[in-house]
All heavy atoms as a GROMACS GRO file, in nm:
protein
  541
    1ASN      N    1  17.820  -5.555   0.999
    1ASN     CA    2  17.958  -5.568   0.956
    1ASN      C    3  18.034  -5.442   0.992
    1ASN      O    4  17.983  -5.332   0.986
    1ASN     CB    5  17.964  -5.590   0.806
    1ASN     CG    6  17.910  -5.725   0.765
    1ASN    OD1    7  17.917  -5.821   0.842
    1ASN    ND2    8  17.856  -5.734   0.646
    2GLY      N    9  18.158  -5.460   1.027
    2GLY     CA   10  18.240  -5.347   1.062
    2GLY      C   11  18.386  -5.387   1.065
    2GLY      O   12  18.421  -5.501   1.039
    3GLU      N   13  18.470  -5.294   1.097
    3GLU     CA   14  18.613  -5.318   1.103
    3GLU      C   15  18.666  -5.270   1.236
    3GLU      O   16  18.617  -5.172   1.291
    3GLU     CB   17  18.684  -5.245   0.989
    3GLU     CG   18  18.643  -5.293   0.853
    3GLU     CD   19  18.711  -5.216   0.741
    3GLU    OE1   20  18.801  -5.134   0.769
    3GLU    OE2   21  18.674  -5.238   0.626
    4ILE      N   22  18.765  -5.340   1.286
    4ILE     CA   23  18.832  -5.300   1.410
    4ILE      C   24  18.976  -5.270   1.376
    4ILE      O   25  19.046  -5.353   1.318
    4ILE     CB   26  18.823  -5.411   1.516
    4ILE    CG1   27  18.677  -5.436   1.554
    4ILE    CG2   28  18.904  -5.373   1.640
    4ILE    CD1   29  18.658  -5.552   1.648
    5ASP      N   30  19.020  -5.150   1.410
    5ASP     CA   31  19.158  -5.112   1.382
    5ASP      C   32  19.246  -5.138   1.504
    5ASP      O   33  19.355  -5.187   1.492
    5ASP     CB   34  19.164  -4.966   1.341
    5ASP     CG   35  19.306  -4.922   1.309
    5ASP    OD1   36  19.375  -4.998   1.238
    5ASP    OD2   37  19.348  -4.815   1.353
    6GLN      N   38  19.200  -5.103   1.622
    6GLN     CA   39  19.274  -5.126   1.744
    6GLN      C   40  19.177  -5.174   1.851
    6GLN      O   41  19.063  -5.129   1.857
    6GLN     CB   42  19.343  -4.999   1.792
    6GLN     CG   43  19.452  -4.951   1.701
    6GLN     CD   44  19.527  -4.833   1.760
    6GLN    OE1   45  19.506  -4.792   1.873
    6GLN    NE2   46  19.618  -4.777   1.682
    7PHE      N   47  19.223  -5.266   1.932
    7PHE     CA   48  19.141  -5.324   2.038
    7PHE      C   49  19.221  -5.319   2.166
    7PHE      O   50  19.335  -5.365   2.170
    7PHE     CB   51  19.107  -5.469   1.999
    7PHE     CG   52  19.018  -5.540   2.096
    7PHE    CD1   53  18.886  -5.502   2.110
    7PHE    CD2   54  19.066  -5.646   2.170
    7PHE    CE1   55  18.803  -5.569   2.198
    7PHE    CE2   56  18.984  -5.713   2.258
    7PHE     CZ   57  18.852  -5.674   2.272
    8ARG      N   58  19.163  -5.260   2.270
    8ARG     CA   59  19.233  -5.244   2.398
    8ARG      C   60  19.150  -5.304   2.510
    8ARG      O   61  19.028  -5.288   2.512
    8ARG     CB   62  19.255  -5.096   2.429
    8ARG     CG   63  19.331  -5.022   2.322
    8ARG     CD   64  19.317  -4.871   2.347
    8ARG     NE   65  19.372  -4.794   2.240
    8ARG     CZ   66  19.300  -4.748   2.137
    8ARG    NH1   67  19.171  -4.772   2.129
    8ARG    NH2   68  19.358  -4.678   2.043
    9ILE      N   69  19.216  -5.369   2.604
    9ILE     CA   70  19.149  -5.427   2.720
    9ILE      C   71  19.212  -5.364   2.844
    9ILE      O   72  19.333  -5.374   2.865
    9ILE     CB   73  19.165  -5.580   2.725
    9ILE    CG1   74  19.107  -5.644   2.600
    9ILE    CG2   75  19.097  -5.636   2.850
    9ILE    CD1   76  19.140  -5.790   2.584
   10PHE      N   77  19.129  -5.297   2.923
   10PHE     CA   78  19.172  -5.239   3.050
   10PHE      C   79  19.103  -5.316   3.162
   10PHE      O   80  18.993  -5.367   3.144
   10PHE     CB   81  19.133  -5.091   3.059
   10PHE     CG   82  19.211  -5.001   2.967
   10PHE    CD1   83  19.170  -4.979   2.837
   10PHE    CD2   84  19.326  -4.938   3.011
   10PHE    CE1   85  19.241  -4.896   2.752
   10PHE    CE2   86  19.399  -4.854   2.927
   10PHE     CZ   87  19.355  -4.834   2.798
   11ASN      N   88  19.164  -5.321   3.280
   11ASN     CA   89  19.103  -5.390   3.393
   11ASN      C   90  19.024  -5.294   3.483
   11ASN      O   91  19.002  -5.321   3.600
   11ASN     CB   92  19.206  -5.468   3.473
   11ASN     CG   93  19.305  -5.380   3.547
   11ASN    OD1   94  19.307  -5.259   3.530
   11ASN    ND2   95  19.389  -5.442   3.628
   12LYS      N   96  18.980  -5.185   3.425
   12LYS     CA   97  18.895  -5.088   3.496
   12LYS      C   98  18.810  -5.016   3.393
   12LYS      O   99  18.840  -5.014   3.274
   12LYS     CB  100  18.979  -4.987   3.574
   12LYS     CG  101  19.052  -4.886   3.487
   12LYS     CD  102  19.112  -4.775   3.570
   12LYS     CE  103  19.129  -4.649   3.489
   12LYS     NZ  104  19.097  -4.530   3.562
   13GLU      N  105  18.704  -4.956   3.441
   13GLU     CA  106  18.620  -4.873   3.354
   13GLU      C  107  18.690  -4.739   3.336
   13GLU      O  108  18.728  -4.673   3.434
   13GLU     CB  109  18.484  -4.852   3.418
   13GLU     CG  110  18.390  -4.770   3.334
   13GLU     CD  111  18.253  -4.754   3.398
   13GLU    OE1  112  18.220  -4.829   3.490
   13GLU    OE2  113  18.179  -4.664   3.355
   14LEU      N  114  18.710  -4.698   3.212
   14LEU     CA  115  18.775  -4.570   3.186
   14LEU      C  116  18.676  -4.456   3.205
   14LEU      O  117  18.559  -4.467   3.169
   14LEU     CB  118  18.830  -4.566   3.043
   14LEU     CG  119  18.938  -4.669   3.009
   14LEU    CD1  120  18.984  -4.649   2.864
   14LEU    CD2  121  19.056  -4.661   3.104
   15SER      N  122  18.724  -4.346   3.258
   15SER     CA  123  18.642  -4.226   3.272
   15SER      C  124  18.624  -4.162   3.134
   15SER      O  125  18.695  -4.194   3.039
   15SER     CB  126  18.711  -4.126   3.366
   15SER     OG  127  18.828  -4.076   3.304
   16ALA      N  128  18.532  -4.070   3.125
   16ALA     CA  129  18.509  -3.999   2.999
   16ALA      C  130  18.636  -3.927   2.954
   16ALA      O  131  18.670  -3.927   2.835
   16ALA     CB  132  18.394  -3.900   3.014
   17SER      N  133  18.708  -3.868   3.047
   17SER     CA  134  18.832  -3.797   3.008
   17SER      C  135  18.940  -3.895   2.962
   17SER      O  136  19.018  -3.864   2.872
   17SER     CB  137  18.883  -3.709   3.121
   17SER     OG  138  18.918  -3.785   3.234
   18GLU      N  139  18.945  -4.015   3.020
   18GLU     CA  140  19.042  -4.115   2.977
   18GLU      C  141  19.009  -4.167   2.836
   18GLU      O  142  19.099  -4.190   2.755
   18GLU     CB  143  19.048  -4.231   3.076
   18GLU     CG  144  19.114  -4.194   3.206
   18GLU     CD  145  19.100  -4.298   3.313
   18GLU    OE1  146  18.996  -4.369   3.318
   18GLU    OE2  147  19.193  -4.310   3.396
   19VAL      N  148  18.881  -4.182   2.806
   19VAL     CA  149  18.840  -4.222   2.671
   19VAL      C  150  18.876  -4.112   2.573
   19VAL      O  151  18.931  -4.138   2.466
   19VAL     CB  152  18.690  -4.257   2.665
   19VAL    CG1  153  18.644  -4.279   2.522
   19VAL    CG2  154  18.661  -4.380   2.750
   20SER      N  155  18.848  -3.988   2.609
   20SER     CA  156  18.883  -3.875   2.522
   20SER      C  157  19.032  -3.870   2.496
   20SER      O  158  19.077  -3.842   2.384
   20SER     CB  159  18.838  -3.743   2.584
   20SER     OG  160  18.699  -3.735   2.588
   21GLU      N  161  19.111  -3.900   2.600
   21GLU     CA  162  19.257  -3.902   2.585
   21GLU      C  163  19.300  -4.006   2.480
   21GLU      O  164  19.389  -3.981   2.400
   21GLU     CB  165  19.320  -3.934   2.720
   21GLU     CG  166  19.470  -3.942   2.719
   21GLU     CD  167  19.527  -3.989   2.853
   21GLU    OE1  168  19.451  -4.002   2.951
   21GLU    OE2  169  19.648  -4.014   2.857
   22LEU      N  170  19.233  -4.121   2.480
   22LEU     CA  171  19.267  -4.227   2.382
   22LEU      C  172  19.246  -4.181   2.240
   22LEU      O  173  19.320  -4.220   2.150
   22LEU     CB  174  19.181  -4.351   2.406
   22LEU     CG  175  19.227  -4.449   2.511
   22LEU    CD1  176  19.124  -4.558   2.533
   22LEU    CD2  177  19.362  -4.509   2.475
   23TYR      N  178  19.144  -4.100   2.218
   23TYR     CA  179  19.111  -4.060   2.081
   23TYR      C  180  19.158  -3.921   2.045
   23TYR      O  181  19.155  -3.884   1.929
   23TYR     CB  182  18.961  -4.079   2.056
   23TYR     CG  183  18.931  -4.226   2.054
   23TYR    CD1  184  18.883  -4.290   2.164
   23TYR    CD2  185  18.962  -4.301   1.941
   23TYR    CE1  186  18.862  -4.427   2.164
   23TYR    CE2  187  18.942  -4.437   1.939
   23TYR     CZ  188  18.891  -4.499   2.051
   23TYR     OH  189  18.874  -4.634   2.049
   24ASN      N  190  19.206  -3.843   2.140
   24ASN     CA  191  19.275  -3.717   2.117
   24ASN      C  192  19.224  -3.640   1.994
   24ASN      O  193  19.297  -3.617   1.899
   24ASN     CB  194  19.425  -3.747   2.104
   24ASN     CG  195  19.510  -3.623   2.105
   24ASN    OD1  196  19.471  -3.522   2.163
   24ASN    ND2  197  19.625  -3.629   2.041
   25SER      N  198  19.097  -3.606   1.996
   25SER     CA  199  19.035  -3.530   1.887
   25SER      C  200  19.047  -3.602   1.752
   25SER      O  201  19.071  -3.540   1.649
   25SER     CB  202  19.095  -3.390   1.877
   25SER     OG  203  19.073  -3.321   1.998
   26GLY      N  204  19.033  -3.733   1.753
   26GLY     CA  205  19.034  -3.810   1.629
   26GLY      C  206  19.165  -3.878   1.596
   26GLY      O  207  19.173  -3.958   1.505
   27THR      N  208  19.270  -3.847   1.669
   27THR     CA  209  19.399  -3.912   1.647
   27THR      C  210  19.423  -4.012   1.759
   27THR      O  211  19.443  -3.973   1.874
   27THR     CB  212  19.513  -3.808   1.647
   27THR    OG1  213  19.485  -3.709   1.549
   27THR    CG2  214  19.648  -3.873   1.619
   28ARG      N  215  19.418  -4.141   1.725
   28ARG     CA  216  19.437  -4.245   1.827
   28ARG      C  217  19.578  -4.241   1.882
   28ARG      O  218  19.674  -4.222   1.809
   28ARG     CB  219  19.409  -4.383   1.768
   28ARG     CG  220  19.265  -4.406   1.734
   28ARG     CD  221  19.246  -4.544   1.676
   28ARG     NE  222  19.324  -4.564   1.555
   28ARG     CZ  223  19.279  -4.538   1.433
   28ARG    NH1  224  19.158  -4.492   1.416
   28ARG    NH2  225  19.356  -4.560   1.328
   29MET      N  226  19.590  -4.261   2.013
   29MET     CA  227  19.721  -4.263   2.076
   29MET      C  228  19.764  -4.406   2.102
   29MET      O  229  19.683  -4.498   2.105
   29MET     CB  230  19.722  -4.184   2.206
   29MET     CG  231  19.651  -4.253   2.322
   29MET     SD  232  19.658  -4.165   2.481
   29MET     CE  233  19.831  -4.148   2.506
   30ASP      N  234  19.892  -4.426   2.121
   30ASP     CA  235  19.947  -4.555   2.162
   30ASP      C  236  19.900  -4.579   2.305
   30ASP      O  237  19.934  -4.503   2.396
   30ASP     CB  238  20.100  -4.548   2.154
   30ASP     CG  239  20.168  -4.677   2.195
   30ASP    OD1  240  20.108  -4.759   2.268
   30ASP    OD2  241  20.283  -4.695   2.154
   31ALA      N  242  19.824  -4.684   2.327
   31ALA     CA  243  19.765  -4.710   2.459
   31ALA      C  244  19.870  -4.736   2.566
   31ALA      O  245  19.842  -4.717   2.684
   31ALA     CB  246  19.667  -4.826   2.451
   32THR      N  247  19.990  -4.775   2.527
   32THR     CA  248  20.094  -4.800   2.627
   32THR      C  249  20.148  -4.671   2.688
   32THR      O  250  20.219  -4.675   2.787
   32THR     CB  251  20.211  -4.883   2.568
   32THR    OG1  252  20.272  -4.808   2.462
   32THR    CG2  253  20.163  -5.018   2.517
   33THR      N  254  20.113  -4.556   2.629
   33THR     CA  255  20.155  -4.426   2.684
   33THR      C  256  20.038  -4.352   2.748
   33THR      O  257  20.054  -4.239   2.793
   33THR     CB  258  20.218  -4.337   2.574
   33THR    OG1  259  20.119  -4.308   2.474
   33THR    CG2  260  20.337  -4.405   2.510
   34HIS      N  261  19.921  -4.415   2.756
   34HIS     CA  262  19.800  -4.357   2.813
   34HIS      C  263  19.815  -4.342   2.964
   34HIS      O  264  19.890  -4.416   3.028
   34HIS     CB  265  19.682  -4.450   2.780
   34HIS     CG  266  19.549  -4.397   2.818
   34HIS    ND1  267  19.492  -4.424   2.939
   34HIS    CD2  268  19.461  -4.319   2.751
   34HIS    CE1  269  19.373  -4.366   2.945
   34HIS    NE2  270  19.354  -4.301   2.832
   35SER      N  271  19.743  -4.248   3.024
   35SER     CA  272  19.751  -4.227   3.169
   35SER      C  273  19.704  -4.350   3.248
   35SER      O  274  19.743  -4.366   3.363
   35SER     CB  275  19.669  -4.104   3.210
   35SER     OG  276  19.532  -4.123   3.180
   36ALA      N  277  19.624  -4.438   3.188
   36ALA     CA  278  19.579  -4.561   3.255
   36ALA      C  279  19.654  -4.684   3.202
   36ALA      O  280  19.606  -4.796   3.213
   36ALA     CB  281  19.428  -4.579   3.236
   37ALA      N  282  19.773  -4.664   3.148
   37ALA     CA  283  19.850  -4.775   3.090
   37ALA      C  284  19.878  -4.886   3.192
   37ALA      O  285  19.888  -5.003   3.156
   37ALA     CB  286  19.980  -4.725   3.030
   38SER      N  287  19.885  -4.851   3.320
   38SER     CA  288  19.908  -4.955   3.422
   38SER      C  289  19.789  -5.049   3.433
   38SER      O  290  19.802  -5.159   3.487
   38SER     CB  291  19.940  -4.892   3.558
   38SER     OG  292  19.828  -4.818   3.604
   39ASN      N  293  19.674  -5.008   3.382
   39ASN     CA  294  19.554  -5.091   3.381
   39ASN      C  295  19.532  -5.161   3.247
   39ASN      O  296  19.433  -5.230   3.229
   39ASN     CB  297  19.430  -5.006   3.414
   39ASN     CG  298  19.438  -4.945   3.550
   39ASN    OD1  299  19.475  -4.830   3.565
   39ASN    ND2  300  19.407  -5.023   3.652
   40LEU      N  301  19.622  -5.143   3.154
   40LEU     CA  302  19.611  -5.203   3.021
   40LEU      C  303  19.649  -5.350   3.030
   40LEU      O  304  19.759  -5.385   3.073
   40LEU     CB  305  19.704  -5.129   2.924
   40LEU     CG  306  19.699  -5.170   2.778
   40LEU    CD1  307  19.562  -5.140   2.717
   40LEU    CD2  308  19.809  -5.099   2.700
   41LYS      N  309  19.559  -5.438   2.989
   41LYS     CA  310  19.583  -5.582   2.997
   41LYS      C  311  19.597  -5.647   2.861
   41LYS      O  312  19.646  -5.758   2.849
   41LYS     CB  313  19.471  -5.650   3.077
   41LYS     CG  314  19.465  -5.604   3.221
   41LYS     CD  315  19.599  -5.627   3.288
   41LYS     CE  316  19.606  -5.569   3.427
   41LYS     NZ  317  19.739  -5.570   3.483
   42GLY      N  318  19.555  -5.580   2.756
   42GLY     CA  319  19.571  -5.631   2.621
   42GLY      C  320  19.557  -5.517   2.523
   42GLY      O  321  19.472  -5.430   2.540
   43TYR      N  322  19.644  -5.514   2.423
   43TYR     CA  323  19.644  -5.405   2.325
   43TYR      C  324  19.677  -5.464   2.190
   43TYR      O  325  19.787  -5.516   2.169
   43TYR     CB  326  19.745  -5.298   2.366
   43TYR     CG  327  19.758  -5.180   2.273
   43TYR    CD1  328  19.648  -5.125   2.208
   43TYR    CD2  329  19.881  -5.119   2.253
   43TYR    CE1  330  19.660  -5.015   2.125
   43TYR    CE2  331  19.895  -5.009   2.170
   43TYR     CZ  332  19.784  -4.957   2.107
   43TYR     OH  333  19.796  -4.848   2.025
   44TYR      N  334  19.582  -5.460   2.100
   44TYR     CA  335  19.595  -5.524   1.969
   44TYR      C  336  19.579  -5.417   1.862
   44TYR      O  337  19.474  -5.356   1.849
   44TYR     CB  338  19.490  -5.633   1.953
   44TYR     CG  339  19.500  -5.735   2.064
   44TYR    CD1  340  19.428  -5.721   2.182
   44TYR    CD2  341  19.585  -5.844   2.052
   44TYR    CE1  342  19.440  -5.813   2.285
   44TYR    CE2  343  19.597  -5.937   2.154
   44TYR     CZ  344  19.525  -5.921   2.270
   44TYR     OH  345  19.537  -6.012   2.372
   45THR      N  346  19.685  -5.392   1.785
   45THR     CA  347  19.681  -5.288   1.682
   45THR      C  348  19.650  -5.346   1.544
   45THR      O  349  19.616  -5.273   1.454
   45THR     CB  350  19.815  -5.213   1.674
   45THR    OG1  351  19.918  -5.306   1.640
   45THR    CG2  352  19.848  -5.144   1.806
   46PHE      N  353  19.662  -5.479   1.529
   46PHE     CA  354  19.636  -5.549   1.404
   46PHE      C  355  19.726  -5.500   1.291
   46PHE      O  356  19.690  -5.507   1.176
   46PHE     CB  357  19.488  -5.542   1.364
   46PHE     CG  358  19.400  -5.600   1.470
   46PHE    CD1  359  19.321  -5.520   1.549
   46PHE    CD2  360  19.395  -5.737   1.490
   46PHE    CE1  361  19.240  -5.573   1.648
   46PHE    CE2  362  19.315  -5.792   1.588
   46PHE     CZ  363  19.237  -5.710   1.668
   47GLU      N  364  19.844  -5.450   1.324
   47GLU     CA  365  19.940  -5.409   1.223
   47GLU      C  366  19.992  -5.533   1.152
   47GLU      O  367  20.010  -5.638   1.213
   47GLU     CB  368  20.055  -5.331   1.284
   47GLU     CG  369  20.014  -5.204   1.356
   47GLU     CD  370  19.941  -5.106   1.265
   47GLU    OE1  371  19.977  -5.093   1.149
   47GLU    OE2  372  19.847  -5.041   1.314
   48ALA      N  373  20.017  -5.522   1.025
   48ALA     CA  374  20.071  -5.631   0.943
   48ALA      C  375  19.983  -5.754   0.947
   48ALA      O  376  20.030  -5.866   0.931
   48ALA     CB  377  20.214  -5.664   0.986
   49GLY      N  378  19.854  -5.737   0.975
   49GLY     CA  379  19.760  -5.847   0.970
   49GLY      C  380  19.769  -5.944   1.085
   49GLY      O  381  19.716  -6.055   1.078
   50ASN      N  382  19.838  -5.907   1.193
   50ASN     CA  383  19.845  -6.001   1.305
   50ASN      C  384  19.765  -5.952   1.424
   50ASN      O  385  19.729  -5.837   1.433
   50ASN     CB  386  19.992  -6.030   1.345
   50ASN     CG  387  20.059  -5.910   1.411
   50ASN    OD1  388  20.004  -5.849   1.500
   50ASN    ND2  389  20.179  -5.878   1.368
   51GLY      N  390  19.737  -6.043   1.514
   51GLY     CA  391  19.662  -6.011   1.635
   51GLY      C  392  19.748  -6.027   1.758
   51GLY      O  393  19.706  -6.082   1.859
   52ASN      N  394  19.872  -5.980   1.751
   52ASN     CA  395  19.965  -5.993   1.863
   52ASN      C  396  19.942  -5.883   1.965
   52ASN      O  397  19.915  -5.768   1.930
   52ASN     CB  398  20.109  -5.988   1.814
   52ASN     CG  399  20.144  -6.103   1.721
   52ASN    OD1  400  20.086  -6.211   1.732
   52ASN    ND2  401  20.236  -6.079   1.631
   53ASP      N  402  19.957  -5.918   2.091
   53ASP     CA  403  19.941  -5.823   2.200
   53ASP      C  404  20.060  -5.728   2.204
   53ASP      O  405  20.175  -5.771   2.198
   53ASP     CB  406  19.930  -5.899   2.332
   53ASP     CG  407  19.932  -5.809   2.453
   53ASP    OD1  408  19.861  -5.706   2.451
   53ASP    OD2  409  20.003  -5.839   2.550
   54SER      N  410  20.033  -5.598   2.216
   54SER     CA  411  20.139  -5.497   2.225
   54SER      C  412  20.139  -5.427   2.360
   54SER      O  413  20.203  -5.324   2.377
   54SER     CB  414  20.117  -5.391   2.116
   54SER     OG  415  20.120  -5.448   1.989
   55SER      N  416  20.066  -5.483   2.459
   55SER     CA  417  20.052  -5.416   2.588
   55SER      C  418  20.173  -5.431   2.678
   55SER      O  419  20.190  -5.355   2.772
   55SER     CB  420  19.929  -5.470   2.662
   55SER     OG  421  19.953  -5.604   2.706
   56GLY      N  422  20.255  -5.533   2.652
   56GLY     CA  423  20.365  -5.563   2.743
   56GLY      C  424  20.321  -5.650   2.859
   56GLY      O  425  20.398  -5.676   2.950
   57GLN      N  426  20.195  -5.694   2.860
   57GLN     CA  427  20.139  -5.774   2.968
   57GLN      C  428  20.131  -5.923   2.935
   57GLN      O  429  20.071  -5.999   3.008
   57GLN     CB  430  20.000  -5.723   3.005
   57GLN     CG  431  19.996  -5.578   3.049
   57GLN     CD  432  20.080  -5.556   3.174
   57GLN    OE1  433  20.078  -5.635   3.267
   57GLN    NE2  434  20.155  -5.447   3.175
   58SER      N  435  20.186  -5.962   2.821
   58SER     CA  436  20.186  -6.103   2.777
   58SER      C  437  20.046  -6.160   2.763
   58SER      O  438  20.021  -6.275   2.796
   58SER     CB  439  20.269  -6.189   2.873
   58SER     OG  440  20.402  -6.144   2.877
   59ALA      N  441  19.953  -6.078   2.716
   59ALA     CA  442  19.816  -6.126   2.691
   59ALA      C  443  19.819  -6.219   2.570
   59ALA      O  444  19.911  -6.215   2.489
   59ALA     CB  445  19.723  -6.008   2.664
   60GLY      N  446  19.718  -6.304   2.560
   60GLY     CA  447  19.711  -6.397   2.449
   60GLY      C  448  19.700  -6.325   2.316
   60GLY      O  449  19.658  -6.211   2.309
   61ASN      N  450  19.740  -6.392   2.210
   61ASN     CA  451  19.731  -6.337   2.076
   61ASN      C  452  19.606  -6.387   2.007
   61ASN      O  453  19.557  -6.495   2.038
   61ASN     CB  454  19.854  -6.375   1.994
   61ASN     CG  455  19.981  -6.312   2.047
   61ASN    OD1  456  19.977  -6.205   2.105
   61ASN    ND2  457  20.093  -6.376   2.029
   62PHE      N  458  19.553  -6.307   1.916
   62PHE     CA  459  19.441  -6.348   1.833
   62PHE      C  460  19.494  -6.434   1.720
   62PHE      O  461  19.603  -6.410   1.669
   62PHE     CB  462  19.370  -6.227   1.770
   62PHE     CG  463  19.284  -6.151   1.864
   62PHE    CD1  464  19.330  -6.035   1.924
   62PHE    CD2  465  19.154  -6.193   1.890
   62PHE    CE1  466  19.249  -5.962   2.009
   62PHE    CE2  467  19.073  -6.121   1.976
   62PHE     CZ  468  19.120  -6.006   2.035
   63SER      N  469  19.415  -6.530   1.680
   63SER     CA  470  19.443  -6.604   1.558
   63SER      C  471  19.351  -6.546   1.451
   63SER      O  472  19.229  -6.545   1.468
   63SER     CB  473  19.413  -6.752   1.580
   63SER     OG  474  19.430  -6.824   1.460
   64VAL      N  475  19.408  -6.492   1.344
   64VAL     CA  476  19.331  -6.422   1.243
   64VAL      C  477  19.336  -6.501   1.113
   64VAL      O  478  19.442  -6.543   1.069
   64VAL     CB  479  19.387  -6.279   1.220
   64VAL    CG1  480  19.308  -6.205   1.115
   64VAL    CG2  481  19.389  -6.203   1.351
   65ASN      N  482  19.217  -6.523   1.051
   65ASN     CA  483  19.216  -6.596   0.923
   65ASN      C  484  19.202  -6.497   0.807
   65ASN      O  485  19.204  -6.377   0.829
   65ASN     CB  486  19.107  -6.704   0.921
   65ASN     CG  487  18.967  -6.647   0.928
   65ASN    OD1  488  18.944  -6.532   0.896
   65ASN    ND2  489  18.872  -6.729   0.971
   66GLY      N  490  19.185  -6.546   0.686
   66GLY     CA  491  19.187  -6.463   0.566
   66GLY      C  492  19.089  -6.348   0.564
   66GLY      O  493  19.116  -6.246   0.507
   67ASP      N  494  18.973  -6.361   0.628
   67ASP     CA  495  18.878  -6.250   0.626
   67ASP      C  496  18.888  -6.165   0.751
   67ASP      O  497  18.799  -6.089   0.784
   67ASP     CB  498  18.735  -6.302   0.605
   67ASP     CG  499  18.683  -6.385   0.722
   67ASP    OD1  500  18.758  -6.406   0.820
   67ASP    OD2  501  18.567  -6.428   0.717
   68SER      N  502  18.998  -6.177   0.822
   68SER     CA  503  19.028  -6.100   0.944
   68SER      C  504  18.931  -6.127   1.057
   68SER      O  505  18.920  -6.049   1.151
   68SER     CB  506  19.035  -5.949   0.915
   68SER     OG  507  19.140  -5.923   0.826
   69ALA      N  508  18.857  -6.239   1.052
   69ALA     CA  509  18.768  -6.276   1.162
   69ALA      C  510  18.852  -6.336   1.274
   69ALA      O  511  18.944  -6.414   1.250
   69ALA     CB  512  18.664  -6.377   1.114
   70VAL      N  513  18.824  -6.296   1.397
   70VAL     CA  514  18.895  -6.353   1.510
   70VAL      C  515  18.844  -6.496   1.528
   70VAL      O  516  18.724  -6.520   1.537
   70VAL     CB  517  18.867  -6.270   1.638
   70VAL    CG1  518  18.925  -6.339   1.759
   70VAL    CG2  519  18.925  -6.130   1.623
   71THR      N  520  18.937  -6.591   1.530
   71THR     CA  521  18.896  -6.730   1.545
   71THR      C  522  18.926  -6.787   1.682
   71THR      O  523  18.858  -6.874   1.729
   71THR     CB  524  18.963  -6.817   1.437
   71THR    OG1  525  19.104  -6.802   1.447
   71THR    CG2  526  18.917  -6.777   1.299
   72THR      N  527  19.029  -6.737   1.750
   72THR     CA  528  19.061  -6.780   1.887
   72THR      C  529  19.131  -6.668   1.960
   72THR      O  530  19.187  -6.578   1.900
   72THR     CB  531  19.154  -6.903   1.889
   72THR    OG1  532  19.276  -6.867   1.826
   72THR    CG2  533  19.092  -7.024   1.823
   73ILE      N  534  19.124  -6.675   2.091
   73ILE     CA  535  19.204  -6.584   2.175
   73ILE      C  536  19.242  -6.660   2.300
   73ILE      O  537  19.173  -6.746   2.345
   73ILE     CB  538  19.130  -6.454   2.208
   73ILE    CG1  539  19.222  -6.360   2.287
   73ILE    CG2  540  19.003  -6.478   2.285
   73ILE    CD1  541  19.171  -6.221   2.308
   0.00000   0.00000   0.00000
């Protein structure tokens, strides 16, 4: 069991420095401002209990039920 706060989909493998940039010493950054943002294909922050894409790439949205389990994408 675990929790997901943010979920990002890139169309390339991120380098170690790009991953470090995302987590910025423990402070997550907005993936749309990341150096590899042009490779961002889906970005889900789960704010307000929704699974809407925030990448600007029109990726599909998650359907989230009461226990926050992803049911469709």
